[in-house]
C-alpha positions in Angstrom: -45.0 -20.8 27.4 -41.3 -19.9 27.3 -39.7 -19.0 24.0 -37.5 -21.9 22.8 -33.9 -21.1 22.0 -31.5 -23.5 20.3 -27.8 -22.9 20.8 -25.4 -24.5 18.4 -21.9 -25.0 19.8 -21.1 -25.5 23.5 -17.8 -23.7 23.9 -17.3 -20.5 25.9 -19.6 -18.6 23.5 -22.4 -21.1 23.3 -22.4 -21.9 27.1 -22.4 -18.2 27.9 -25.4 -17.7 25.6 -27.1 -20.7 27.2 -26.6 -19.3 30.8 -27.9 -15.9 29.8 -30.9 -17.3 28.0 -31.7 -19.5 31.0 -31.4 -16.5 33.4 -34.0 -14.7 31.2 -36.5 -17.5 31.4 -36.1 -19.1 28.0 -36.5 -22.8 27.2 -32.9 -23.5 26.2 -31.4 -26.5 24.4 -27.7 -26.8 23.5 -26.5 -28.9 20.6 -22.9 -29.6 19.7 -21.8 -31.9 16.8 -18.6 -32.8 18.7 -17.8 -33.7 22.3 -18.5 -31.0 24.9 -15.7 -29.9 27.1 -16.3 -31.3 30.6 -15.9 -27.8 32.1 -18.9 -26.5 30.0 -20.9 -29.7 30.3 -20.8 -29.4 34.1 -22.1 -25.9 33.9 -25.0 -26.9 31.7 -25.8 -29.7 34.1 -25.5 -27.4 37.1 -28.0 -24.9 35.6 -30.4 -27.7 34.4 -29.9 -26.8 30.7 -30.6 -29.7 28.4 -28.0 -30.6 25.8 -26.7 -33.1 23.3 -23.3 -33.8 21.9 -21.7 -35.7 18.9 -24.6 -34.9 16.6 -27.6 -32.6 16.0 -30.9 -34.5 16.5 -33.3 -34.8 13.6 -36.1 -32.7 15.3 -33.7 -30.2 16.9 -35.3 -27.2 15.4 -38.9 -28.1 16.2 -40.6 -25.2 18.0 -37.5 -23.0 18.0 -38.0 -19.3 17.7 -34.4 -18.3 17.8 -31.1 -20.1 17.0 -27.8 -18.8 18.4 -24.7 -20.2 16.7 -21.1 -20.2 17.7 -18.9 -18.1 15.4 -16.8 -21.0 14.3 -19.8 -22.7 12.7 -20.0 -21.7 9.0 -23.3 -20.8 7.2 -23.0 -23.5 4.6 -23.5 -26.6 6.8 -26.7 -28.6 6.8 -28.1 -27.6 10.2 -27.6 -23.8 9.4 -29.2 -24.3 6.0 -32.2 -25.9 7.7 -32.4 -22.9 10.2 -32.5 -20.5 7.3 -35.0 -22.6 5.3 -37.3 -22.7 8.3 -37.2 -18.9 8.6 -36.0 -19.1 12.2 -34.0 -16.0 13.4 -30.3 -16.9 13.4 -27.8 -14.8 15.4 -24.5 -14.9 17.2 -23.8 -14.9 21.0 -22.5 -11.3 20.8 -25.8 -10.1 19.2 -27.8 -12.0 21.8 -25.8 -10.5 24.7 -26.1 -7.0 23.2 -29.8 -7.2 23.5 -29.5 -7.4 27.3 -27.2 -4.6 28.1 -27.3 -0.8 27.7 -23.6 -0.3 28.6 -21.3 1.2 26.0 -19.2 -1.1 23.9 -15.7 -0.6 22.5 -15.4 -3.2 19.6 -12.2 -4.0 17.9 -11.7 -5.9 14.6 -9.1 -6.2 11.8 -7.2 -8.9 10.1 -4.2 -8.4 12.4 -3.5 -6.8 15.8 -7.0 -7.0 17.2 -6.2 -9.2 20.2 -3.2 -7.0 21.2 -5.2 -3.8 20.8 -8.2 -5.3 22.7 -6.0 -6.2 25.6 -4.3 -2.9 25.6 -7.6 -1.0 25.6 -8.8 -3.1 28.5 -5.5 -2.6 30.4 -5.6 1.2 30.0 -9.2 1.3 31.1 -9.0 -0.9 34.2 -5.6 0.6 35.2 -7.4 4.0 35.2 -10.1 2.8 37.5 -12.8 1.9 34.9 -14.7 -1.3 35.5 -14.4 -2.8 32.0 -15.4 -6.3 30.8 -13.3 -8.2 28.3 -15.2 -10.3 25.8 -15.4 -11.6 22.3 -12.4 -13.6 21.2 -10.7 -13.0 24.5 -11.9 -13.1 28.1 -15.3 -14.6 29.1 -18.2 -14.5 26.6 -20.1 -11.3 26.6 -23.4 -13.2 27.3 -21.9 -14.7 30.5 -20.9 -11.2 31.7 -24.2 -9.6 30.8 -26.1 -11.8 33.2 -24.9 -9.6 36.1 -24.1 -6.7 33.7 -21.9 -5.0 36.4 -19.3 -3.5 34.0 -19.2 0.1 33.1 -18.1 -0.7 29.5 -17.3 -3.8 27.5 -14.2 -4.2 25.4 -15.0 -6.7 22.7 -12.7 -8.3 20.1 -14.7 -9.3 17.0 -13.7 -11.6 14.2 -15.4 -11.5 10.8 -17.3 -14.7 11.8 -18.9 -12.9 14.7 -19.7 -9.8 12.6 -21.4 -12.0 10.0 -24.2 -12.8 12.5 -25.0 -9.4 14.0 -28.2 -7.4 13.4 -28.7 -4.7 16.0 -25.2 -4.9 17.7 -23.7 -1.4 17.9 -20.4 -0.2 19.4 -20.1 3.3 20.8 -16.4 3.2 19.8 -15.2 0.9 17.0 -11.6 0.2 16.0 -10.9 -1.1 12.4 -7.2 -1.8 12.3 -6.7 -3.2 8.8 -8.3 -5.4 6.1 -5.9 -7.9 4.5 -6.6 -11.4 3.0 -7.5 -13.9 5.8 -10.0 -16.7 6.2 -10.7 -16.6 2.4 -11.6 -20.2 2.5 -14.7 -19.2 4.5 -15.6 -16.5 1.9 -15.4 -18.5 -1.3 -11.9 -17.0 -1.8 -13.6 -13.6 -2.5 -11.6 -10.9 -0.7 -14.3 -8.3 -1.2 -16.8 -10.5 0.7 -14.3 -10.8 3.6 -13.7 -7.0 3.5 -17.5 -6.4 3.6 -17.7 -8.7 6.6 -15.2 -6.6 8.5 -17.1 -3.4 7.7 -20.2 -4.8 9.4 -18.8 -3.4 12.6 -20.1 0.0 11.4 -23.6 -1.4 10.4 -25.6 0.3 13.1 -23.1 3.1 14.1 -24.4 6.7 14.1 -23.1 10.2 14.2 -22.4 10.2 18.0 -20.4 7.0 17.7 -16.6 7.0 16.9 -14.9 4.8 14.3 -11.1 4.7 14.7 -9.5 3.4 11.5 -6.1 3.0 9.8 -6.1 5.7 7.1 -3.2 4.2 5.1 -4.9 0.8 4.5 -6.1 1.2 0.9 -8.9 -1.4 1.1 -10.1 0.0 4.5 -9.9 3.6 3.3 -12.1 2.9 0.2 -14.7 1.1 2.3 -14.8 3.9 4.9 -15.4 6.6 2.3 -18.2 4.5 0.9 -20.1 4.6 4.2 -23.6 6.0 3.7 -24.3 7.0 7.3 -22.6 9.7 9.3 -20.1 8.5 11.8 -17.6 10.4 13.9 -14.4 9.3 12.1 -11.0 9.2 13.8 -8.3 8.2 11.3 -4.9 7.1 12.5 -1.7 6.3 10.6 2.0 6.1 10.5 2.1 9.5 8.7 0.4 12.8 9.6 -2.4 13.9 7.2 -4.9 16.7 7.3 -7.4 14.3 9.0 -5.4 12.0 11.2 -6.1 12.2 15.0 -3.1 10.0 15.8 0.2 9.3 14.0 3.8 8.3 14.5 6.0 11.2 15.4 9.8 11.7 15.7 9.4 11.4 19.5 6.9 8.5 19.6 3.2 8.9 19.1 1.2 12.1 18.6 -2.5 12.2 19.6 -4.9 15.0 18.8 -7.9 15.2 21.0 -10.4 18.0 21.6 -8.3 20.6 19.9 -5.0 19.7 21.7 -2.0 17.6 20.7 -0.4 15.2 23.1 2.8 13.3 22.8 3.5 9.7 24.0 7.3 9.2 24.1 8.8 6.1 22.6 10.5 5.1 25.9 7.1 4.3 27.3 6.2 1.8 24.6 5.5 -1.7 26.0 5.5 -3.3 22.5 8.1 -3.6 19.8 7.6 -3.6 16.0 6.1 -1.2 13.5 2.7 -3.0 13.5 2.4 -2.2 17.2 2.6 1.5 16.6 -0.8 1.2 14.9 -2.2 -1.0 17.8 -1.0 1.5 20.4 -2.4 4.5 18.4 -5.8 2.8 18.1 -6.0 1.8 21.8 -4.9 5.2 23.1 -7.3 7.1 20.8 -10.2 4.8 22.0 -9.6 5.2 25.7 -9.3 8.9 25.4 -12.5 9.0 23.4 -14.1 7.1 26.3 -12.7 9.6 28.9 -9.3 8.4 30.1 -6.9 11.3 30.5 -3.5 11.5 28.8 -1.9 11.5 32.2 -3.5 8.1 32.9 -2.4 6.8 29.5 1.3 7.8 30.2 1.2 6.3 33.6 -0.3 2.9 32.6 0.9 2.3 29.0 4.4 1.0 30.1 2.9 -1.6 32.5 1.1 -3.5 29.7 2.0 -7.1 29.2 0.8 -8.6 25.9 -0.8 -12.1 25.7 1.3 -15.1 24.9 1.8 -16.3 21.3 2.2 -12.8 19.8 5.9 -11.9 19.2 6.6 -13.6 22.5 10.2 -13.9 23.4 11.0 -17.4 24.7 14.7 -17.6 25.5 18.2 -17.4 24.1 20.2 -20.5 23.3 23.9 -19.8 22.7 23.0 -16.3 21.6 20.1 -17.4 19.3 16.8 -15.7 20.1 13.7 -17.8 19.9 10.3 -16.1 19.4 6.8 -17.5 19.5 4.5 -15.8 17.1 2.1 -18.7 16.5 -0.9 -16.3 16.4 0.4 -15.1 13.0 -2.0 -17.2 11.0 -2.0 -15.0 7.9 0.6 -13.4 5.5 0.1 -9.9 6.7 0.9 -10.8 10.3 4.1 -12.5 9.1 5.0 -9.4 7.2 5.0 -7.4 10.4 6.8 -10.1 12.4 9.7 -10.3 9.8 9.9 -6.5 9.7 10.4 -6.3 13.5 14.0 -7.7 13.3 17.3 -6.4 11.9 19.0 -9.7 12.6 19.0 -12.7 10.2 15.9 -14.8 10.7 15.4 -18.6 10.6 11.7 -18.7 9.8 9.4 -21.6 10.9 6.2 -21.5 8.9 3.4 -23.7 7.7 0.1 -25.4 8.6 -3.3 -25.2 7.1 -3.3 -22.8 4.2 -6.2 -20.3 4.1 -5.8 -19.1 0.5 -2.5 -17.3 1.2 -0.8 -15.1 -1.4 2.9 -15.3 -0.4 4.0 -12.7 -3.1 3.1 -10.1 -0.4 6.2 -11.1 1.6 8.5 -12.3 -1.2 10.9 -9.4 -1.1 11.0 -9.2 2.7 11.7 -13.0 3.0 14.5 -12.6 0.4 16.0 -9.8 2.5 15.5 -11.2 6.0 15.3 -15.0 6.0 18.5 -17.1 5.8 16.7 -20.4 6.3 13.2 -21.8 6.6 11.6 -24.8 8.3 8.2 -25.8 7.1 6.1 -27.3 9.9 2.9 -28.7 8.4 1.1 -31.8 7.1 1.4 -30.5 3.5 4.3 -28.0 2.9 4.3 -28.1 -0.9 2.8 -24.7 -1.5 5.3 -23.0 0.8 8.3 -25.0 -0.6 7.4 -24.4 -4.2 7.1 -20.6 -3.6 10.1 -20.0 -1.4 12.6 -22.5 -2.7 13.9 -20.0 -5.3 14.2 -17.3 -2.6 15.5 -19.0 0.5 18.8 -20.9 0.3 18.0 -23.5 3.0 14.6 -25.1 3.4 13.6 -28.2 5.5 10.3 -29.6 6.4 8.9 -31.7 9.2 5.6 -32.6 11.0 7.2 -32.6 14.4 7.5 -29.4 16.4 10.6 -30.6 18.4 12.3 -31.4 15.2 11.4 -28.0 13.8 13.0 -26.2 16.8 16.1 -28.4 16.4 16.4 -27.8 12.6 16.0 -24.1 13.1 18.7 -24.0 15.7 21.1 -25.9 13.5 20.6 -23.2 10.8 21.1 -20.3 13.2 24.3 -18.5 14.2 24.7 -16.5 17.3 22.6 -13.3 17.2 20.1 -14.8 14.7 16.4 -15.0 15.5 14.4 -18.2 15.2 10.9 -17.0 14.5 7.8 -19.3 14.6 5.4 -17.2 12.5 3.3 -19.7 10.6 1.2 -17.7 8.2 -1.3 -20.6 8.4 -3.9 -22.1 10.6 -2.8 -24.8 13.0 -5.5 -27.4 12.6 -3.5 -29.8 10.4 -1.3 -30.9 13.2 -2.5 -29.1 16.4 -5.6 -28.5 18.4 -5.3 -24.7 17.9 -2.7 -22.0 17.5 -2.2 -21.7 21.2 -1.3 -25.4 21.5 1.1 -25.0 18.7 2.8 -22.2 20.6 2.9 -24.2 23.9 4.5 -27.2 22.3 7.0 -25.0 20.5 8.0 -23.3 23.8 8.4 -26.7 25.4 10.6 -27.9 22.5 12.8 -24.8 22.8 13.3 -25.2 26.6 14.1 -28.8 26.1 16.6 -27.9 23.5 18.1 -25.2 25.7 18.5 -27.7 28.6 20.4 -30.0 26.2 22.6 -27.3 24.7 23.3 -25.3 27.9 23.9 -28.5 29.9 
């Protein structure tokens, strides 16, 4: 009799896990508390995988030997509590997929910069002729790719939610970019719990595995020196220390590898902003650890194009630059965004607060921001904090009005920056949709003003 697997959540992660489980001969049932996207529903039907939507049935767990949950599902909801009470093994899609591949994995996590770094690692590998899969929070689910398992290496972006549900998952190369407050609402507003979640990326790593980490992040540094197992450590930073293998130099980036020092000149950088120095250092160090040569790095680094929604230039309107940084859903990300410009900034912020501490950016906002537009269902916390600091503050729940308000505050050469510091779910389906609608609003405004 086939082992029965229950999969909770039918998005890309859950559907990928269902397809892999079906391919391995399991008895699979998929349950989603909401409506299933037609794209994924059709796949389940095509592969004769049973499913339910809009609720979890009463006897859902009967006979189940394994439950795979989507990372967005928290541990404190009723169905998960029932799984734990029943003693059924509970894992994540990444953990399940890992059990069916022996290919090396480069895993990337951090509060900020992980998507950019993941995409850059993948770009440098594939441009150098390596057949690399892209998975986790970007690309197709790892489980879907492991069905054929044709990649030479998998590059996986991992959130704290995904790391919470691993048991045997082990990267050959891991990147830990930073640990700053984020998703604290998921961790009972306990920052140390969140930090420990991030450190789970090292859970099964051994001496032959490589951990690339930002040496100057105090929280991360303390956690790394507390590791009990031996891991090959590769610290990176903005400054050179006795241990750093990568750092910012006068010419650009300096990488030390196998007893040699290599320079990456600044004119090859495809990304702007101090925060992207760290992302590029991490990605280059990772691919060189994997086996990509410095010559290949220098050839392919300049051709990288970042994903949308991350410091994405939209257009100019009468000299005013509009930038979409909707992916900046925490305070640290906003800090880096604000620090990337010498021009005056009109800052669009707001959304669903995740336990933000705005004091981290108080001085920078006072220095950089001439006006602020709060775009959210409830803007009270933002307004109360920044009203004594920013001369002009407006609020709205309409993205078109937000773009227009920001433009009215701006002078030629100013930057209008959508960098919300908050989740999007109060007004939008997700952060990407917030960015799409903002871009549409900006181009509509441009057509009107330039016309």
